[in-house]
N, C-alpha and C positions, 0 to 999 in steps of 0.2 A: 504493500500500500504506500501511497505518497506520504512524505513526512508531514506531520501536523505542524503548522507554523506556531511559533511560541510568541507569547505576549510578554513584553518586559514587565517585571514587577513594578508597582507604583513606587515612586521615590518617597522617602520619608520626609523630605524637605520640598514643599511646593515650589514650583517655578514662579518667581515674582512676576507680576504683571507690569507692563510698562507704566512709568509715571505719566499721569495725565497732565499735560502742559498746555500753556496758552500759545506756544509758538511751534512752527512747523519747518523752520529753516534748516538747512543742512549744517552739520558740524564743520568746523574749520579744519583744514588739512595741516596738522601740526608737524607731521613727519616731513612734509615738503617745505615747510616754512617755520623753522625753529627760532629764527632770529628776531630781534626787536621789530615790531610792526607799528605803523602809524596810520590813523585815519586822517587823510590830508584833504583840505579844501583847496582845489586846484585853481589856477588863474581863470579857467573857463567856467568857474562857479559849480563844477561838479565835485564829487567826492570819490576818493580812491583809497584802497588799502594798499600800503606799500611796505616792503620789507627791506631791512638794511642788508647790503651786501658786504663782503669781506673788505672791500675798499672804502667802506663807510658811506657809500652813496645808497640812498633809498630808491628802490625801483618798484614798478607796479606788480601787485599780485592780482588785483581785479578792480574794476570800476564798481563802486557801490551805487548801481544804477537806480535803485529804489529811492535814493536820497537826492536825485538830480535836480529837483525843483525847489529845494529848501536851502535857506541860508543858516539854519539853526540846528545843525547836526553836530553834536559834540559829546563830551563825557563818555568816551568809548572805554570799554573794559571787556575782558575775556572771562567767561564763566566756564569752570571745569566741573563736569559731572563726576562726582566721586565714585559712583557705581560703575560707570563705563569708561572713564578716562577721557571721554570726548570733550572738546572745547567748542564753545559757541560765542560769537561776537555780539556785543550789545552796544547801544549808544542811546543818547537822548535825541529824540526827533519830535518836534512840535510839543515839547515839554512833557513827553511821555517816554516810558522805557520801551525800547524796541530791540528785538533780536533781528539780525540781518545776515545775509550771505551775498554771493556775487549777483544774484538776480532778484532777490525778494527781501521783504521785511515783514515782521509781525509785531504789532505794537499792542501793549497791554491797554485795554480800553476802560479800565477802572480809574482810580484816582490819578490825577495829574501830579507832577512833582510839586513839592512845597516851595522850592526856590526856583523862580523862573530864570532862564538863561544858564542852567547848569552846564559847566564846561570842564569839570574834572570828576573822575570816578574811579572806583576799584571794587573788585569783588573780594569778600572773605567768605568762603563756603558758598552758600546760596543767598547771601545778602549782598545787595548792590548798594554801595555808599556813594553819595554825590553831593555837590554843592557848587557855588560860583567861586571861581578862582580869585576874584577881587573881594570876596566876602562883603559885597555891597550890592546896591541896586534895588533891594526891597527889604522888608522887615524880616524875611525868613532867610536871608542870605548870610547871616553871621553864625551859621551852625552847619554841621554835617548831618545830612538826612539819610534815611535808609529805606530800601525796599526789601523786606524780608521774604524768604521762601519763594524766590524767583522761579524755582523749579516746580512749584505747585500751580494748580489751575487758577487759584485766586491768591496771588501774593498780597502782602500787606505793605502799603505805603505809609510810612510814619507821618504823624501829624505834628502840629505845633506843640501839642500837649506832651509829646514824647521827647522833646528836646531837653537834654540834661545839662548841656553846657553851651554858653554863647562864647564867640571868639572875638578877642580884641585884635583887630587886624593890623593896627599900627605897630604891633610888636614885631611884625615881619614884613611890613610894607604892603600888606594886603595883596600879595602877588604870588600865590601858590597856584599853579595851573595844571597840575596833575598829581595823582596819588599812586603810591605803590603799597602793596599789602605785605606785612610780615607776620607770620603766625609761628609761635613757639610750640614745641612739642616735647615738653619735659626737660628742656635745657634753655638757659637764657641766650637770646640773640642780642637783645638790648638789655643793658645792665640796669635793672630797676627792682630787683628782688622778687620778680615773678618769673617762673619757669614755664608758664602756660599762657603768656599774654598774646593778645592779637592787636595789631597796630596798623594804622595808615600813616604814610610818610610823604611829605611834600617838601619841595625845595623852593625857597623864595628867590626873588630877583637878585642878580649879582652885578656889581660894577667891577670890571676886571682890575682896576687900579686900587681897589680897596678890598683886599682878600678876606677880611673878617666881617664884611657887611652883610653878606647873605645869611639867611637863617634856615635851619632845618626845623620843620614843624612836625611833631609826632602826636597823633591822636590815638588814644587807647580805647578799646572796646570793652564794655561791660558784658561778660559772658552770659549773664542771666537775661539781659534784655536785647543783646546784640546791637546796642546803640553806643555811640561815642559818649563817654561820660567825663572825659578829662583830656587835656592836651598840654604839651610842653613845647617851648620855643627855645632851641639851642643855637649857640653861635656855630658857624661852620666856615670852612675855608676850602678853596679849590687848589688842588696840587697839580700844577702844570708841567711837572718834570718831564713827561714823555711827549710833550707837544712840540712839533716842528713848526715854528712860526714862519719860517721861510717858505716852506711848501704849502702851509695852510695858515695864512695871515688871519688875524682877528680884526674884522672890519668894524663891527659894532662895538660901542664902548660899554654896553650893558646888555643883559639878557635875562629873560624869563626862562623857565624850564618847563615847557609845555607837554612833555611826554615822559612818563615814568614807566619802568619795567621791573618786574620782580620775578626771579627764578628760584625754584627749590627742586633740586634733583640730586642724584647720587654724588655729584661732584661738590655739592654744598649749596649755599644760598648766595644770591647776588641781587643787589638793588642798584639800578642804573637810571640816570636822568639824561635826557637829551636837551641841549641848548636850543632855544627858539631862534637865537641869532646864529645858529649853526657853528658854534664854537667847537662842538664835539660831544662825546658821551663822557659822563663822569660817574664813576662807581663809588657808592658810599662804603667807606671802611666801617663795617658793622662793629668792629671792636672798639671804635671810638665813640659809640653811642651809649652814654651813661646818663641816667636820669635820676637824680636824687629825689626823694619823696617830696621835698619842699618845692620842687620845680613843676610839679603837676598843678595845672589850673583847673578848677572845677566850679560848677555853679553858674547861675544865670546872670550874675552881676559881673560883666566883663571889665568894669572899671577898676577892679582890684587885681586883675590878672597881671602877671609880670613875666619877663623873659628870664631864662636861666643863666646866671652870670658865670657859673663855675665849669660848665661843660662846653667843649668845642669838638665838633665832628669834622672829619676830613673826607673830601670827595676827590678822587684821583682821575685825571684824564686817562681814558683807555682807548680812545680812537675817534675818528671823525664821524660826523653825523650831518650829512648833506642831502638836501632835497632840491634838485636842480630846478631853476626857473620858478621858484615859489617863495614868496615872502611869508614867513611863519611868525612874524613878530607881534601880530595883534591877536586878541582873544578869538577863540573859536576857529583857529586855522589848523590846528593839529592836536591829536591826542595819542598817547601811547597805549598799546595793548600787546599781550604776548601769551604764548602757551606756557604756563607756569612750570611744567615739568619737563620742558624741552631743554636741550643743551645748545646754547647759542654759540656762534663763532664771534667772539669778542676779543 
């Protein structure tokens, strides 16, 4: 007689069903594009995702065609699905959170952002953090806001009542234009007595002739609420040791840092900022970030907040960062994003 087909025994662990999400765009190809990425507003008023080459020049990955008719696309950041390892690109479009790929976009149709004109953002887990880089423009712009559970069908957009700390922008010139995320996992990355902290980091405007003027701004996340509940402003300096000024002259006398990148992989952690004046890429020396408890600013009364006088961080030039034929010096012209577990060529 013919053999009787067998039926596999049922698994003791049920197969998980796909997470129901509000977006349908395709994941980003991190294997093909591991290097720093920027969402660039081009001279023809379009938007493109570009990747840094080994020569320091950013080149096209794709046109963000779905954003072609808007002037207000910014606050780009990359979400990593912890279950699958897939990455998805997000940005603010029309004051809403949108996932996008080369040919499409899906925007959350629930609550709009609390701070209009958001132009800097980062993900920690499934929470998207955003604000305005000048920390001004309306009453909600002096705080970092959150969209929690972005991976769920109905994410939560934080409200004014959720704000735990207001920011005193003149401590750093009101000019932080992108954020990088740092998450500790049982060992300190930033020296502040916490081995499991989660932070957002931004770099203030720099005048090249005054190497201590720029400020590193560190926002700390409350793990219970996933909201920013304190921040510190640290002195910082740029180390130009490896810069060849003959081959790559410094044209502008000052620069914002409109693109930030954060990597965490088998080789370690790296936090890097790109100069909007195209001075280059500068990597934060993580061992120089020390935050005494007295340097944390908390509460809604920003008038009593202060900068930290005893800590200075170092950022070292690690290569060029050039976007040909594009002026990046004004707000909303470029934002950084990257695949966090990739290994970049820097």
